[in-house]
Biotite code that builds the C-alpha atoms (Angstrom):
import biotite.structure as struc

atoms = struc.array([
    struc.Atom([11.721, -1.622, 25.775], chain_id="A", res_id=1, res_name="MET", atom_name="CA", element="C"),
    struc.Atom([14.677, 0.109, 23.940], chain_id="A", res_id=2, res_name="PRO", atom_name="CA", element="C"),
    struc.Atom([16.917, -2.571, 22.148], chain_id="A", res_id=3, res_name="GLU", atom_name="CA", element="C"),
    struc.Atom([19.770, -0.285, 21.639], chain_id="A", res_id=4, res_name="ALA", atom_name="CA", element="C"),
    struc.Atom([22.639, -0.359, 23.952], chain_id="A", res_id=5, res_name="GLY", atom_name="CA", element="C"),
    struc.Atom([25.110, 2.398, 24.664], chain_id="A", res_id=6, res_name="LEU", atom_name="CA", element="C"),
    struc.Atom([27.551, 1.146, 22.246], chain_id="A", res_id=7, res_name="GLY", atom_name="CA", element="C"),
    struc.Atom([24.818, 1.350, 19.593], chain_id="A", res_id=8, res_name="ASP", atom_name="CA", element="C"),
    struc.Atom([23.998, 4.867, 20.303], chain_id="A", res_id=9, res_name="VAL", atom_name="CA", element="C"),
    struc.Atom([27.797, 5.689, 20.257], chain_id="A", res_id=10, res_name="ASP", atom_name="CA", element="C"),
    struc.Atom([28.143, 4.120, 16.774], chain_id="A", res_id=11, res_name="ARG", atom_name="CA", element="C"),
    struc.Atom([25.083, 5.822, 15.524], chain_id="A", res_id=12, res_name="ALA", atom_name="CA", element="C"),
    struc.Atom([26.243, 9.220, 16.699], chain_id="A", res_id=13, res_name="VAL", atom_name="CA", element="C"),
    struc.Atom([29.727, 8.761, 15.107], chain_id="A", res_id=14, res_name="ARG", atom_name="CA", element="C"),
    struc.Atom([28.210, 7.847, 11.943], chain_id="A", res_id=15, res_name="ALA", atom_name="CA", element="C"),
    struc.Atom([25.930, 10.737, 11.818], chain_id="A", res_id=16, res_name="ALA", atom_name="CA", element="C"),
    struc.Atom([28.847, 13.142, 12.615], chain_id="A", res_id=17, res_name="HIS", atom_name="CA", element="C"),
    struc.Atom([30.988, 11.613, 9.798], chain_id="A", res_id=18, res_name="ARG", atom_name="CA", element="C"),
    struc.Atom([28.034, 11.655, 7.330], chain_id="A", res_id=19, res_name="ALA", atom_name="CA", element="C"),
    struc.Atom([27.141, 15.308, 8.270], chain_id="A", res_id=20, res_name="PHE", atom_name="CA", element="C"),
    struc.Atom([30.834, 16.351, 7.730], chain_id="A", res_id=21, res_name="HIS", atom_name="CA", element="C"),
    struc.Atom([31.504, 14.378, 4.671], chain_id="A", res_id=22, res_name="ALA", atom_name="CA", element="C"),
    struc.Atom([31.889, 16.393, 1.370], chain_id="A", res_id=23, res_name="PRO", atom_name="CA", element="C"),
    struc.Atom([28.923, 14.478, -0.200], chain_id="A", res_id=24, res_name="VAL", atom_name="CA", element="C"),
    struc.Atom([26.659, 16.426, 2.173], chain_id="A", res_id=25, res_name="TRP", atom_name="CA", element="C"),
    struc.Atom([28.596, 19.441, 3.453], chain_id="A", res_id=26, res_name="SER", atom_name="CA", element="C"),
    struc.Atom([29.594, 20.104, -0.215], chain_id="A", res_id=27, res_name="GLY", atom_name="CA", element="C"),
    struc.Atom([26.090, 20.513, -1.321], chain_id="A", res_id=28, res_name="LEU", atom_name="CA", element="C"),
    struc.Atom([24.381, 23.952, -1.745], chain_id="A", res_id=29, res_name="THR", atom_name="CA", element="C"),
    struc.Atom([21.484, 24.811, 0.578], chain_id="A", res_id=30, res_name="ALA", atom_name="CA", element="C"),
    struc.Atom([19.120, 24.225, -2.144], chain_id="A", res_id=31, res_name="SER", atom_name="CA", element="C"),
    struc.Atom([20.375, 20.763, -3.017], chain_id="A", res_id=32, res_name="ALA", atom_name="CA", element="C"),
    struc.Atom([20.426, 19.676, 0.722], chain_id="A", res_id=33, res_name="ARG", atom_name="CA", element="C"),
    struc.Atom([16.631, 21.118, 0.781], chain_id="A", res_id=34, res_name="GLY", atom_name="CA", element="C"),
    struc.Atom([15.564, 19.036, -2.176], chain_id="A", res_id=35, res_name="ARG", atom_name="CA", element="C"),
    struc.Atom([17.051, 15.912, -0.541], chain_id="A", res_id=36, res_name="LEU", atom_name="CA", element="C"),
    struc.Atom([15.416, 16.645, 2.682], chain_id="A", res_id=37, res_name="LEU", atom_name="CA", element="C"),
    struc.Atom([11.928, 17.294, 0.759], chain_id="A", res_id=38, res_name="LEU", atom_name="CA", element="C"),
    struc.Atom([12.550, 13.798, -0.856], chain_id="A", res_id=39, res_name="ARG", atom_name="CA", element="C"),
    struc.Atom([12.990, 12.208, 2.461], chain_id="A", res_id=40, res_name="LEU", atom_name="CA", element="C"),
    struc.Atom([9.834, 13.898, 3.667], chain_id="A", res_id=41, res_name="ALA", atom_name="CA", element="C"),
    struc.Atom([8.082, 12.579, 0.592], chain_id="A", res_id=42, res_name="ASP", atom_name="CA", element="C"),
    struc.Atom([9.427, 9.012, 1.358], chain_id="A", res_id=43, res_name="LEU", atom_name="CA", element="C"),
    struc.Atom([8.392, 9.166, 5.081], chain_id="A", res_id=44, res_name="VAL", atom_name="CA", element="C"),
    struc.Atom([4.823, 10.544, 3.943], chain_id="A", res_id=45, res_name="GLN", atom_name="CA", element="C"),
    struc.Atom([4.615, 7.539, 1.655], chain_id="A", res_id=46, res_name="ALA", atom_name="CA", element="C"),
    struc.Atom([5.534, 4.987, 4.254], chain_id="A", res_id=47, res_name="ALA", atom_name="CA", element="C"),
    struc.Atom([3.101, 7.007, 6.835], chain_id="A", res_id=48, res_name="ALA", atom_name="CA", element="C"),
    struc.Atom([0.742, 4.085, 7.098], chain_id="A", res_id=49, res_name="PRO", atom_name="CA", element="C"),
    struc.Atom([3.108, 1.441, 7.982], chain_id="A", res_id=50, res_name="ARG", atom_name="CA", element="C"),
    struc.Atom([5.214, 3.839, 10.244], chain_id="A", res_id=51, res_name="LEU", atom_name="CA", element="C"),
    struc.Atom([1.844, 4.453, 11.911], chain_id="A", res_id=52, res_name="ALA", atom_name="CA", element="C"),
    struc.Atom([1.079, 0.952, 12.597], chain_id="A", res_id=53, res_name="ARG", atom_name="CA", element="C"),
    struc.Atom([4.528, 0.341, 13.907], chain_id="A", res_id=54, res_name="LEU", atom_name="CA", element="C"),
    struc.Atom([4.279, 3.259, 16.183], chain_id="A", res_id=55, res_name="GLU", atom_name="CA", element="C"),
    struc.Atom([0.867, 2.185, 17.448], chain_id="A", res_id=56, res_name="THR", atom_name="CA", element="C"),
    struc.Atom([2.274, -1.194, 18.223], chain_id="A", res_id=57, res_name="ARG", atom_name="CA", element="C"),
    struc.Atom([5.299, 0.266, 19.802], chain_id="A", res_id=58, res_name="ASP", atom_name="CA", element="C"),
    struc.Atom([3.458, 2.905, 22.035], chain_id="A", res_id=59, res_name="THR", atom_name="CA", element="C"),
    struc.Atom([0.007, 1.564, 22.247], chain_id="A", res_id=60, res_name="GLY", atom_name="CA", element="C"),
    struc.Atom([-1.567, 4.864, 20.937], chain_id="A", res_id=61, res_name="GLU", atom_name="CA", element="C"),
    struc.Atom([-4.583, 4.766, 18.896], chain_id="A", res_id=62, res_name="ILE", atom_name="CA", element="C"),
    struc.Atom([-3.862, 4.457, 15.191], chain_id="A", res_id=63, res_name="LEU", atom_name="CA", element="C"),
    struc.Atom([-5.043, 7.908, 14.024], chain_id="A", res_id=64, res_name="ARG", atom_name="CA", element="C"),
    struc.Atom([-2.713, 9.774, 16.498], chain_id="A", res_id=65, res_name="GLN", atom_name="CA", element="C"),
    struc.Atom([0.619, 8.698, 15.290], chain_id="A", res_id=66, res_name="PRO", atom_name="CA", element="C"),
    struc.Atom([0.036, 9.147, 11.551], chain_id="A", res_id=67, res_name="SER", atom_name="CA", element="C"),
    struc.Atom([0.079, 12.867, 11.798], chain_id="A", res_id=68, res_name="ALA", atom_name="CA", element="C"),
    struc.Atom([3.688, 12.593, 13.186], chain_id="A", res_id=69, res_name="GLN", atom_name="CA", element="C"),
    struc.Atom([5.073, 11.594, 9.741], chain_id="A", res_id=70, res_name="PHE", atom_name="CA", element="C"),
    struc.Atom([3.777, 14.613, 7.898], chain_id="A", res_id=71, res_name="ASP", atom_name="CA", element="C"),
    struc.Atom([7.294, 16.312, 7.587], chain_id="A", res_id=72, res_name="LEU", atom_name="CA", element="C"),
    struc.Atom([6.683, 18.633, 4.701], chain_id="A", res_id=73, res_name="ARG", atom_name="CA", element="C"),
    struc.Atom([4.516, 20.863, 7.098], chain_id="A", res_id=74, res_name="GLY", atom_name="CA", element="C"),
    struc.Atom([7.384, 21.462, 9.406], chain_id="A", res_id=75, res_name="LEU", atom_name="CA", element="C"),
    struc.Atom([8.995, 24.175, 7.228], chain_id="A", res_id=76, res_name="ALA", atom_name="CA", element="C"),
    struc.Atom([6.502, 25.446, 4.574], chain_id="A", res_id=77, res_name="PRO", atom_name="CA", element="C"),
    struc.Atom([8.681, 28.346, 3.290], chain_id="A", res_id=78, res_name="PRO", atom_name="CA", element="C"),
    struc.Atom([11.360, 25.810, 2.308], chain_id="A", res_id=79, res_name="CYS", atom_name="CA", element="C"),
    struc.Atom([9.262, 23.969, -0.229], chain_id="A", res_id=80, res_name="GLY", atom_name="CA", element="C"),
    struc.Atom([9.408, 27.003, -2.737], chain_id="A", res_id=81, res_name="ALA", atom_name="CA", element="C"),
    struc.Atom([12.933, 28.084, -1.891], chain_id="A", res_id=82, res_name="ALA", atom_name="CA", element="C"),
    struc.Atom([14.306, 24.528, -2.071], chain_id="A", res_id=83, res_name="CYS", atom_name="CA", element="C"),
    struc.Atom([12.906, 24.098, -5.422], chain_id="A", res_id=84, res_name="GLN", atom_name="CA", element="C"),
    struc.Atom([14.409, 27.219, -6.733], chain_id="A", res_id=85, res_name="GLY", atom_name="CA", element="C"),
    struc.Atom([11.263, 29.471, -6.605], chain_id="A", res_id=86, res_name="ARG", atom_name="CA", element="C"),
    struc.Atom([10.684, 32.435, -4.475], chain_id="A", res_id=87, res_name="PRO", atom_name="CA", element="C"),
    struc.Atom([9.099, 31.620, -1.014], chain_id="A", res_id=88, res_name="ALA", atom_name="CA", element="C"),
])
């Protein structure tokens, strides 16, 4: 059962829009944004066991299925080298 209402969604979308267009993000180079996204992927991966348990509790899936959802580094392999300043 979702707990967010329309007002929650509207506030989240507006906050995301402001954050995306803020100079702190839009002023970064693509490489710097890539490094931040890779760091986010690492943090999600580190929390994968906990996130998998939460997802299992939320959806009723068996535990081994949801844990693969949290491997974000595999989504864009060429970025790994490029975002770290090395040729892809």
